[in-house]
BAVEX-403453 format. One record per residue (C-alpha): x, y, z. Coordinates in steps of 0.02 Angstrom, whole numbers, plus 50000, padded with zeros to 5 digits. Layout:
BEGIN
{px = X | py = Y | pz = Z}
...
This chain:
BEGIN
{px = 54502 | py = 55439 | pz = 56270}
{px = 54360 | py = 55340 | pz = 56348}
{px = 54335 | py = 55162 | pz = 56288}
{px = 54149 | py = 55194 | pz = 56267}
{px = 54185 | py = 55323 | pz = 56132}
{px = 54284 | py = 55195 | pz = 56031}
{px = 54157 | py = 55057 | pz = 56056}
{px = 54025 | py = 55162 | pz = 55967}
{px = 54116 | py = 55120 | pz = 55805}
{px = 54132 | py = 54931 | pz = 55818}
{px = 54019 | py = 54781 | pz = 55835}
{px = 54049 | py = 54686 | pz = 55996}
{px = 53965 | py = 54539 | pz = 56081}
{px = 53987 | py = 54591 | pz = 56263}
{px = 54087 | py = 54696 | pz = 56385}
{px = 54155 | py = 54621 | pz = 56545}
{px = 54207 | py = 54767 | pz = 56654}
{px = 54194 | py = 54955 | pz = 56639}
{px = 54153 | py = 55035 | pz = 56473}
{px = 54216 | py = 55200 | pz = 56545}
{px = 54397 | py = 55142 | pz = 56555}
{px = 54523 | py = 55272 | pz = 56499}
{px = 54636 | py = 55216 | pz = 56357}
{px = 54788 | py = 55299 | pz = 56283}
{px = 54841 | py = 55185 | pz = 56141}
{px = 54811 | py = 55023 | pz = 56046}
{px = 54929 | py = 54876 | pz = 56022}
{px = 54913 | py = 54700 | pz = 55952}
{px = 55090 | py = 54647 | pz = 56002}
{px = 55091 | py = 54609 | pz = 56189}
{px = 55277 | py = 54655 | pz = 56199}
{px = 55236 | py = 54835 | pz = 56150}
{px = 55091 | py = 54860 | pz = 56270}
{px = 55108 | py = 55003 | pz = 56395}
{px = 55002 | py = 55058 | pz = 56542}
{px = 54828 | py = 55113 | pz = 56486}
{px = 54835 | py = 55029 | pz = 56315}
{px = 54703 | py = 54924 | pz = 56229}
{px = 54772 | py = 54753 | pz = 56181}
{px = 54688 | py = 54673 | pz = 56031}
{px = 54714 | py = 54484 | pz = 56028}
{px = 54715 | py = 54424 | pz = 55849}
{px = 54718 | py = 54246 | pz = 55786}
{px = 54867 | py = 54244 | pz = 55668}
{px = 54946 | py = 54137 | pz = 55534}
{px = 55097 | py = 54092 | pz = 55643}
{px = 55035 | py = 54122 | pz = 55821}
{px = 54875 | py = 54169 | pz = 55913}
{px = 54872 | py = 54334 | pz = 56007}
{px = 54752 | py = 54258 | pz = 56134}
{px = 54902 | py = 54163 | pz = 56204}
{px = 54982 | py = 54327 | pz = 56256}
{px = 54836 | py = 54411 | pz = 56345}
{px = 54917 | py = 54378 | pz = 56515}
{px = 55080 | py = 54458 | pz = 56455}
{px = 54984 | py = 54611 | pz = 56391}
{px = 54896 | py = 54630 | pz = 56559}
{px = 55063 | py = 54615 | pz = 56650}
{px = 55129 | py = 54756 | pz = 56538}
{px = 54986 | py = 54871 | pz = 56588}
{px = 54842 | py = 54842 | pz = 56466}
{px = 54681 | py = 54917 | pz = 56536}
{px = 54569 | py = 54840 | pz = 56402}
{px = 54582 | py = 54675 | pz = 56308}
{px = 54484 | py = 54650 | pz = 56146}
{px = 54471 | py = 54466 | pz = 56102}
{px = 54367 | py = 54332 | pz = 56021}
{px = 54383 | py = 54212 | pz = 56169}
{px = 54383 | py = 54283 | pz = 56347}
{px = 54512 | py = 54190 | pz = 56451}
{px = 54487 | py = 54130 | pz = 56629}
{px = 54602 | py = 54261 | pz = 56705}
{px = 54564 | py = 54353 | pz = 56867}
{px = 54596 | py = 54534 | pz = 56824}
{px = 54520 | py = 54706 | pz = 56842}
{px = 54547 | py = 54746 | pz = 56659}
{px = 54398 | py = 54766 | pz = 56543}
{px = 54369 | py = 54627 | pz = 56417}
{px = 54277 | py = 54664 | pz = 56255}
{px = 54221 | py = 54507 | pz = 56165}
{px = 54206 | py = 54523 | pz = 55976}
{px = 54171 | py = 54407 | pz = 55831}
{px = 54321 | py = 54459 | pz = 55723}
{px = 54466 | py = 54547 | pz = 55808}
{px = 54560 | py = 54568 | pz = 55642}
{px = 54419 | py = 54677 | pz = 55577}
{px = 54396 | py = 54766 | pz = 55743}
{px = 54580 | py = 54817 | pz = 55755}
{px = 54567 | py = 54927 | pz = 55600}
{px = 54402 | py = 55004 | pz = 55655}
{px = 54465 | py = 55039 | pz = 55831}
{px = 54624 | py = 55116 | pz = 55762}
{px = 54525 | py = 55223 | pz = 55639}
{px = 54416 | py = 55288 | pz = 55781}
{px = 54566 | py = 55316 | pz = 55896}
{px = 54654 | py = 55420 | pz = 55761}
{px = 54491 | py = 55513 | pz = 55722}
{px = 54456 | py = 55433 | pz = 55554}
{px = 54603 | py = 55501 | pz = 55452}
{px = 54548 | py = 55417 | pz = 55289}
{px = 54392 | py = 55525 | pz = 55290}
{px = 54504 | py = 55679 | pz = 55281}
{px = 54600 | py = 55610 | pz = 55130}
{px = 54564 | py = 55539 | pz = 54959}
{px = 54633 | py = 55364 | pz = 54985}
{px = 54650 | py = 55260 | pz = 54826}
{px = 54696 | py = 55075 | pz = 54839}
{px = 54782 | py = 54979 | pz = 54700}
{px = 54765 | py = 54790 | pz = 54696}
{px = 54812 | py = 54650 | pz = 54575}
{px = 54957 | py = 54530 | pz = 54549}
{px = 55070 | py = 54646 | pz = 54448}
{px = 55081 | py = 54835 | pz = 54427}
{px = 55028 | py = 54888 | pz = 54603}
{px = 55191 | py = 54972 | pz = 54648}
{px = 55209 | py = 55061 | pz = 54481}
{px = 55032 | py = 55130 | pz = 54479}
{px = 55029 | py = 55185 | pz = 54662}
{px = 55203 | py = 55264 | pz = 54650}
{px = 55168 | py = 55353 | pz = 54485}
{px = 55006 | py = 55424 | pz = 54554}
{px = 55101 | py = 55485 | pz = 54707}
{px = 55234 | py = 55567 | pz = 54597}
{px = 55102 | py = 55642 | pz = 54481}
{px = 55003 | py = 55723 | pz = 54620}
{px = 55162 | py = 55793 | pz = 54698}
{px = 55202 | py = 55873 | pz = 54529}
{px = 55024 | py = 55938 | pz = 54520}
{px = 55058 | py = 56033 | pz = 54680}
{px = 54971 | py = 55928 | pz = 54811}
{px = 55027 | py = 55859 | pz = 54978}
{px = 55025 | py = 55671 | pz = 54951}
{px = 55054 | py = 55508 | pz = 55044}
{px = 55110 | py = 55338 | pz = 54978}
{px = 55101 | py = 55164 | pz = 55054}
{px = 55194 | py = 55043 | pz = 54940}
{px = 55306 | py = 54889 | pz = 54931}
{px = 55460 | py = 55000 | pz = 54920}
{px = 55422 | py = 55138 | pz = 55046}
{px = 55295 | py = 55237 | pz = 55145}
{px = 55302 | py = 55421 | pz = 55102}
{px = 55225 | py = 55580 | pz = 55170}
{px = 55267 | py = 55712 | pz = 55041}
{px = 55458 | py = 55700 | pz = 55025}
{px = 55483 | py = 55609 | pz = 55191}
{px = 55520 | py = 55424 | pz = 55162}
{px = 55519 | py = 55267 | pz = 55270}
{px = 55575 | py = 55100 | pz = 55199}
{px = 55427 | py = 54981 | pz = 55191}
{px = 55418 | py = 54819 | pz = 55289}
{px = 55266 | py = 54748 | pz = 55199}
{px = 55170 | py = 54787 | pz = 55038}
{px = 55023 | py = 54835 | pz = 55148}
{px = 55065 | py = 54863 | pz = 55333}
{px = 54959 | py = 54805 | pz = 55479}
{px = 54793 | py = 54891 | pz = 55514}
{px = 54861 | py = 54992 | pz = 55660}
{px = 55012 | py = 55055 | pz = 55563}
{px = 54902 | py = 55103 | pz = 55416}
{px = 54792 | py = 55213 | pz = 55525}
{px = 54947 | py = 55291 | pz = 55605}
{px = 55017 | py = 55331 | pz = 55433}
{px = 54852 | py = 55402 | pz = 55372}
{px = 54842 | py = 55509 | pz = 55529}
{px = 55019 | py = 55575 | pz = 55499}
{px = 54972 | py = 55612 | pz = 55318}
{px = 54817 | py = 55707 | pz = 55373}
{px = 54919 | py = 55806 | pz = 55500}
{px = 55044 | py = 55849 | pz = 55361}
{px = 54903 | py = 55922 | pz = 55256}
{px = 54896 | py = 55780 | pz = 55128}
{px = 54743 | py = 55779 | pz = 55017}
{px = 54780 | py = 55612 | pz = 54934}
{px = 54854 | py = 55444 | pz = 54982}
{px = 54893 | py = 55306 | pz = 54857}
{px = 54920 | py = 55133 | pz = 54928}
{px = 54952 | py = 54957 | pz = 54872}
{px = 54824 | py = 54832 | pz = 54935}
{px = 54889 | py = 54654 | pz = 54938}
{px = 54779 | py = 54500 | pz = 54938}
{px = 54852 | py = 54453 | pz = 55108}
{px = 54801 | py = 54622 | pz = 55178}
{px = 54623 | py = 54604 | pz = 55111}
{px = 54604 | py = 54428 | pz = 55179}
{px = 54679 | py = 54476 | pz = 55349}
{px = 54568 | py = 54633 | pz = 55354}
{px = 54716 | py = 54752 | pz = 55372}
{px = 54618 | py = 54880 | pz = 55269}
{px = 54471 | py = 54878 | pz = 55392}
{px = 54426 | py = 55054 | pz = 55446}
{px = 54484 | py = 55140 | pz = 55286}
{px = 54361 | py = 55243 | pz = 55185}
{px = 54426 | py = 55226 | pz = 55007}
{px = 54393 | py = 55360 | pz = 54876}
{px = 54433 | py = 55232 | pz = 54741}
{px = 54503 | py = 55062 | pz = 54698}
{px = 54607 | py = 55007 | pz = 54548}
{px = 54621 | py = 54828 | pz = 54484}
{px = 54774 | py = 54788 | pz = 54377}
{px = 54771 | py = 54601 | pz = 54337}
{px = 54763 | py = 54430 | pz = 54416}
{px = 54891 | py = 54295 | pz = 54378}
{px = 54979 | py = 54148 | pz = 54459}
{px = 55043 | py = 54202 | pz = 54631}
{px = 55021 | py = 54177 | pz = 54819}
{px = 54940 | py = 54006 | pz = 54803}
{px = 55049 | py = 53953 | pz = 54951}
{px = 54936 | py = 54066 | pz = 55055}
{px = 54767 | py = 54063 | pz = 54967}
{px = 54781 | py = 53878 | pz = 54917}
{px = 54668 | py = 53896 | pz = 54762}
{px = 54654 | py = 54024 | pz = 54624}
{px = 54468 | py = 54043 | pz = 54665}
{px = 54513 | py = 54097 | pz = 54842}
{px = 54643 | py = 54219 | pz = 54772}
{px = 54509 | py = 54297 | pz = 54659}
{px = 54388 | py = 54303 | pz = 54806}
{px = 54514 | py = 54400 | pz = 54911}
{px = 54543 | py = 54531 | pz = 54776}
{px = 54357 | py = 54547 | pz = 54740}
{px = 54319 | py = 54577 | pz = 54925}
{px = 54411 | py = 54743 | pz = 54913}
{px = 54292 | py = 54807 | pz = 54777}
{px = 54140 | py = 54732 | pz = 54864}
{px = 54182 | py = 54842 | pz = 55014}
{px = 54194 | py = 55008 | pz = 54920}
{px = 54060 | py = 55138 | pz = 54955}
{px = 53943 | py = 55214 | pz = 54827}
{px = 54047 | py = 55374 | pz = 54837}
{px = 54204 | py = 55285 | pz = 54775}
{px = 54258 | py = 55231 | pz = 54601}
{px = 54304 | py = 55053 | pz = 54551}
{px = 54426 | py = 55061 | pz = 54404}
{px = 54463 | py = 54894 | pz = 54322}
{px = 54573 | py = 54825 | pz = 54184}
{px = 54460 | py = 54762 | pz = 54044}
{px = 54608 | py = 54670 | pz = 53965}
{px = 54614 | py = 54548 | pz = 54111}
{px = 54486 | py = 54408 | pz = 54107}
{px = 54447 | py = 54440 | pz = 54291}
{px = 54428 | py = 54628 | pz = 54267}
{px = 54239 | py = 54628 | pz = 54259}
{px = 54228 | py = 54500 | pz = 54400}
{px = 54293 | py = 54634 | pz = 54517}
{px = 54144 | py = 54745 | pz = 54474}
{px = 54008 | py = 54615 | pz = 54494}
{px = 53947 | py = 54663 | pz = 54668}
{px = 54023 | py = 54833 | pz = 54699}
{px = 53910 | py = 54984 | pz = 54730}
{px = 54052 | py = 55101 | pz = 54681}
{px = 54057 | py = 55194 | pz = 54515}
{px = 54110 | py = 55063 | pz = 54386}
{px = 54247 | py = 55120 | pz = 54266}
{px = 54354 | py = 55023 | pz = 54141}
{px = 54521 | py = 55046 | pz = 54053}
{px = 54601 | py = 54948 | pz = 53911}
{px = 54743 | py = 54936 | pz = 53786}
{px = 54648 | py = 54818 | pz = 53672}
{px = 54462 | py = 54852 | pz = 53672}
{px = 54328 | py = 54984 | pz = 53694}
{px = 54330 | py = 55051 | pz = 53871}
{px = 54297 | py = 55211 | pz = 53968}
{px = 54484 | py = 55249 | pz = 53956}
{px = 54590 | py = 55181 | pz = 53813}
{px = 54775 | py = 55179 | pz = 53768}
{px = 54866 | py = 55119 | pz = 53612}
{px = 55053 | py = 55095 | pz = 53584}
{px = 55105 | py = 55182 | pz = 53422}
{px = 55295 | py = 55161 | pz = 53433}
{px = 55405 | py = 55068 | pz = 53556}
{px = 55591 | py = 55086 | pz = 53590}
{px = 55709 | py = 55042 | pz = 53733}
{px = 55707 | py = 55223 | pz = 53790}
{px = 55519 | py = 55248 | pz = 53784}
{px = 55352 | py = 55235 | pz = 53693}
{px = 55239 | py = 55346 | pz = 53590}
{px = 55062 | py = 55321 | pz = 53651}
{px = 54888 | py = 55373 | pz = 53599}
{px = 54817 | py = 55399 | pz = 53772}
{px = 54632 | py = 55443 | pz = 53781}
{px = 54642 | py = 55522 | pz = 53607}
{px = 54805 | py = 55619 | pz = 53634}
{px = 54979 | py = 55570 | pz = 53572}
{px = 55117 | py = 55581 | pz = 53704}
{px = 55295 | py = 55518 | pz = 53720}
{px = 55336 | py = 55429 | pz = 53882}
{px = 55496 | py = 55359 | pz = 53959}
{px = 55413 | py = 55190 | pz = 53989}
{px = 55431 | py = 55029 | pz = 53890}
{px = 55311 | py = 54885 | pz = 53857}
{px = 55124 | py = 54857 | pz = 53841}
{px = 55113 | py = 54816 | pz = 54025}
{px = 55177 | py = 54992 | pz = 54061}
{px = 55053 | py = 55064 | pz = 53938}
{px = 54919 | py = 54977 | pz = 54041}
{px = 54991 | py = 55050 | pz = 54201}
{px = 54994 | py = 55225 | pz = 54127}
{px = 54814 | py = 55221 | pz = 54068}
{px = 54764 | py = 55167 | pz = 54244}
{px = 54863 | py = 55313 | pz = 54316}
{px = 54785 | py = 55433 | pz = 54192}
{px = 54608 | py = 55368 | pz = 54223}
{px = 54627 | py = 55379 | pz = 54412}
{px = 54689 | py = 55558 | pz = 54400}
{px = 54540 | py = 55609 | pz = 54291}
{px = 54420 | py = 55521 | pz = 54412}
{px = 54502 | py = 55622 | pz = 54551}
{px = 54450 | py = 55782 | pz = 54458}
{px = 54618 | py = 55830 | pz = 54383}
{px = 54633 | py = 55924 | pz = 54217}
{px = 54671 | py = 55817 | pz = 54065}
{px = 54807 | py = 55929 | pz = 53990}
{px = 54900 | py = 55941 | pz = 54155}
{px = 54889 | py = 55753 | pz = 54183}
{px = 54957 | py = 55715 | pz = 54009}
{px = 55100 | py = 55838 | pz = 54033}
{px = 55152 | py = 55756 | pz = 54196}
{px = 55140 | py = 55579 | pz = 54122}
{px = 55261 | py = 55632 | pz = 53984}
{px = 55384 | py = 55688 | pz = 54120}
{px = 55372 | py = 55538 | pz = 54237}
{px = 55513 | py = 55411 | pz = 54252}
{px = 55494 | py = 55223 | pz = 54281}
{px = 55486 | py = 55163 | pz = 54460}
{px = 55650 | py = 55097 | pz = 54535}
{px = 55683 | py = 54918 | pz = 54484}
{px = 55545 | py = 54914 | pz = 54353}
{px = 55619 | py = 54894 | pz = 54178}
{px = 55770 | py = 54993 | pz = 54236}
{px = 55909 | py = 54994 | pz = 54104}
{px = 56099 | py = 54997 | pz = 54117}
{px = 56210 | py = 55006 | pz = 53961}
{px = 56391 | py = 54948 | pz = 53954}
{px = 56523 | py = 55049 | pz = 53865}
{px = 56531 | py = 54917 | pz = 53727}
{px = 56344 | py = 54919 | pz = 53694}
{px = 56270 | py = 54780 | pz = 53801}
{px = 56102 | py = 54821 | pz = 53877}
{px = 56047 | py = 54757 | pz = 54048}
{px = 55868 | py = 54771 | pz = 54109}
{px = 55831 | py = 54754 | pz = 54295}
{px = 55651 | py = 54710 | pz = 54334}
{px = 55551 | py = 54653 | pz = 54486}
{px = 55457 | py = 54523 | pz = 54383}
{px = 55434 | py = 54378 | pz = 54504}
{px = 55278 | py = 54294 | pz = 54435}
{px = 55260 | py = 54198 | pz = 54272}
{px = 55147 | py = 54331 | pz = 54197}
{px = 55259 | py = 54477 | pz = 54247}
{px = 55408 | py = 54387 | pz = 54170}
{px = 55308 | py = 54352 | pz = 54013}
{px = 55259 | py = 54536 | pz = 53999}
{px = 55436 | py = 54601 | pz = 54020}
{px = 55504 | py = 54478 | pz = 53892}
{px = 55362 | py = 54521 | pz = 53772}
{px = 55412 | py = 54704 | pz = 53785}
{px = 55592 | py = 54657 | pz = 53744}
{px = 55536 | py = 54548 | pz = 53597}
{px = 55433 | py = 54689 | pz = 53523}
{px = 55582 | py = 54807 | pz = 53523}
{px = 55731 | py = 54695 | pz = 53483}
{px = 55800 | py = 54697 | pz = 53307}
{px = 55809 | py = 54508 | pz = 53294}
{px = 55995 | py = 54472 | pz = 53282}
{px = 56043 | py = 54507 | pz = 53464}
{px = 56035 | py = 54378 | pz = 53603}
{px = 55917 | py = 54393 | pz = 53751}
{px = 55997 | py = 54318 | pz = 53906}
{px = 55883 | py = 54303 | pz = 54057}
{px = 55940 | py = 54281 | pz = 54237}
{px = 55795 | py = 54223 | pz = 54345}
{px = 55761 | py = 54134 | pz = 54509}
{px = 55613 | py = 54102 | pz = 54623}
{px = 55586 | py = 54148 | pz = 54805}
{px = 55597 | py = 54021 | pz = 54945}
{px = 55454 | py = 53988 | pz = 55068}
{px = 55331 | py = 54048 | pz = 54936}
{px = 55216 | py = 53973 | pz = 54804}
{px = 55313 | py = 53823 | pz = 54735}
{px = 55192 | py = 53790 | pz = 54593}
{px = 55250 | py = 53943 | pz = 54497}
{px = 55433 | py = 53890 | pz = 54492}
{px = 55427 | py = 53781 | pz = 54335}
{px = 55313 | py = 53910 | pz = 54254}
{px = 55443 | py = 54046 | pz = 54284}
{px = 55576 | py = 53942 | pz = 54197}
{px = 55459 | py = 53900 | pz = 54054}
{px = 55412 | py = 54082 | pz = 54021}
{px = 55595 | py = 54135 | pz = 54025}
{px = 55650 | py = 53998 | pz = 53906}
{px = 55511 | py = 54027 | pz = 53779}
{px = 55564 | py = 54208 | pz = 53749}
{px = 55753 | py = 54203 | pz = 53781}
{px = 55905 | py = 54139 | pz = 53687}
{px = 55989 | py = 54086 | pz = 53849}
{px = 55924 | py = 54070 | pz = 54026}
{px = 56023 | py = 54061 | pz = 54187}
{px = 55923 | py = 53990 | pz = 54331}
{px = 55985 | py = 54054 | pz = 54498}
{px = 55940 | py = 54104 | pz = 54676}
{px = 55817 | py = 54243 | pz = 54717}
{px = 55780 | py = 54256 | pz = 54903}
{px = 55793 | py = 54074 | pz = 54958}
{px = 55744 | py = 54125 | pz = 55136}
{px = 55745 | py = 53962 | pz = 55236}
{px = 55742 | py = 53843 | pz = 55086}
{px = 55887 | py = 53757 | pz = 55001}
{px = 55930 | py = 53862 | pz = 54845}
{px = 55978 | py = 53705 | pz = 54749}
{px = 55806 | py = 53630 | pz = 54779}
{px = 55719 | py = 53788 | pz = 54719}
{px = 55821 | py = 53783 | pz = 54558}
{px = 55780 | py = 53598 | pz = 54540}
{px = 55595 | py = 53642 | pz = 54553}
{px = 55619 | py = 53773 | pz = 54416}
{px = 55709 | py = 53647 | pz = 54305}
{px = 55548 | py = 53546 | pz = 54295}
{px = 55487 | py = 53680 | pz = 54173}
{px = 55636 | py = 53667 | pz = 54056}
{px = 55565 | py = 53530 | pz = 53944}
{px = 55628 | py = 53545 | pz = 53765}
{px = 55742 | py = 53693 | pz = 53804}
{px = 55883 | py = 53600 | pz = 53893}
{px = 56011 | py = 53660 | pz = 53767}
{px = 55991 | py = 53843 | pz = 53816}
{px = 55983 | py = 53837 | pz = 54005}
{px = 56119 | py = 53849 | pz = 54138}
{px = 56095 | py = 53832 | pz = 54326}
{px = 56209 | py = 53941 | pz = 54434}
{px = 56159 | py = 53940 | pz = 54617}
{px = 56256 | py = 54096 | pz = 54669}
{px = 56162 | py = 54248 | pz = 54604}
{px = 56317 | py = 54356 | pz = 54591}
{px = 56403 | py = 54223 | pz = 54485}
{px = 56245 | py = 54203 | pz = 54380}
{px = 56246 | py = 54388 | pz = 54337}
{px = 56433 | py = 54382 | pz = 54299}
{px = 56402 | py = 54232 | pz = 54186}
{px = 56267 | py = 54326 | pz = 54090}
{px = 56383 | py = 54476 | pz = 54068}
{px = 56522 | py = 54363 | pz = 54001}
{px = 56406 | py = 54271 | pz = 53881}
{px = 56335 | py = 54434 | pz = 53812}
{px = 56408 | py = 54514 | pz = 53656}
{px = 56393 | py = 54699 | pz = 53610}
{px = 56210 | py = 54733 | pz = 53566}
{px = 56144 | py = 54588 | pz = 53670}
{px = 56009 | py = 54610 | pz = 53803}
{px = 56024 | py = 54542 | pz = 53980}
{px = 55864 | py = 54532 | pz = 54084}
{px = 55894 | py = 54515 | pz = 54271}
{px = 55725 | py = 54471 | pz = 54342}
{px = 55646 | py = 54444 | pz = 54511}
{px = 55720 | py = 54568 | pz = 54636}
{px = 55710 | py = 54739 | pz = 54553}
{px = 55722 | py = 54873 | pz = 54686}
{px = 55774 | py = 54754 | pz = 54826}
{px = 55948 | py = 54787 | pz = 54894}
{px = 55964 | py = 54626 | pz = 54992}
{px = 55961 | py = 54438 | pz = 54973}
{px = 55883 | py = 54334 | pz = 55111}
{px = 55977 | py = 54171 | pz = 55142}
{px = 55938 | py = 54055 | pz = 55289}
{px = 55825 | py = 54190 | pz = 55359}
{px = 55965 | py = 54320 | pz = 55361}
{px = 55967 | py = 54472 | pz = 55246}
{px = 56132 | py = 54514 | pz = 55160}
{px = 56163 | py = 54667 | pz = 55053}
{px = 56138 | py = 54625 | pz = 54869}
{px = 56084 | py = 54740 | pz = 54730}
{px = 56057 | py = 54676 | pz = 54551}
{px = 56092 | py = 54847 | pz = 54479}
{px = 56256 | py = 54864 | pz = 54574}
{px = 56309 | py = 54690 | pz = 54520}
{px = 56282 | py = 54717 | pz = 54334}
{px = 56365 | py = 54889 | pz = 54341}
{px = 56517 | py = 54807 | pz = 54420}
{px = 56517 | py = 54678 | pz = 54280}
{px = 56507 | py = 54818 | pz = 54152}
{px = 56648 | py = 54916 | pz = 54238}
{px = 56532 | py = 55061 | pz = 54278}
{px = 56586 | py = 55141 | pz = 54442}
{px = 56478 | py = 55298 | pz = 54460}
């Protein structure tokens, strides 16, 4: 493909060299560059791609896209741009012939609920008979083909590659999680979204965004960028729900569990094996538990209706869907203990899961919560995590999550700052396996153990190294369940 064809779709400041250069691929990692590739030099969080322009040229790059043209004597073509992060997505979209225009791509953003909503929409549309793609925290899927995910939202180049593969596979829809990091780093540049869904906004990622205002701004930028052909579906129960709609030109749509909205859901009955809901005027039984899941389901329902699906068929599928892996996943022991494995890793997510347990519990059983906090992440939420767990539990065991490069003992110490008046019901057990064993030993028949923070993850990252660790496997071993 000629460079000039791609340059028609981006804004650039100047070209130094031939605009007729032939290109056969795009890379932003100089180590992966091959002869005839475009190398896009991006300023990054850890390192600056401009430092590796020489390496990319040595590896055969025929074109370099950059914000600062280096003083290098070379016959390659330099394209100077204002924002190479944004340009990468647009170049990739043009190179792969704009795959998002051939699909209905729906992005889901918010602090909690992204994975559940995106995955349930993917599963629903598969059941409805469509070819569908998914880009989520857990995996990237093209129909039944699955690839384990490396990031919640991959880099801009990988996204366009995935969308192109989905288009080639005949997919009509793609549902994807859109993280605040991805929005801020412009990884979603070049995607034409058919719709956007906002779930909620709570305390998270302040290590990256620094202030809550900047976190809101990042999420809002996604909706500001939607076209007038797209829908913007927002959660009216979140105080920032309407903020997301302030400047969007997309079709504005609301959903709620508590107030009047375009789409409404009410919990009629709640049990540990499911809920009876009044969803948009129709009563259905679902396998999901908790008001937060009722909120997720009304978002799934609303998105399906906005994507022109039939109400009766959508309701039927919702009644058949199962919870996403690691989201309020239950395991029962032979003597009647109940363990719940959940990905809740923010104060609000933990609060929601415990609220769901509180609503259903009979009152005489103990709730024992095992919870930690991730290393190298937002430290300010650590005491809040402990506080939320202690307010709604009879016993809490503070432990390791993914300490990454931090000292696990220090992370737990940070969490202990939120203990306050609840010292008599908290234990600190640094080893997560031992913490889960301790919870299982403390529990009596009928008690409820919540193991929070890792959910679907089957590893624990310690000192930068990932080791196999699965909360569900651990509690099943404690319960003597071998299947």
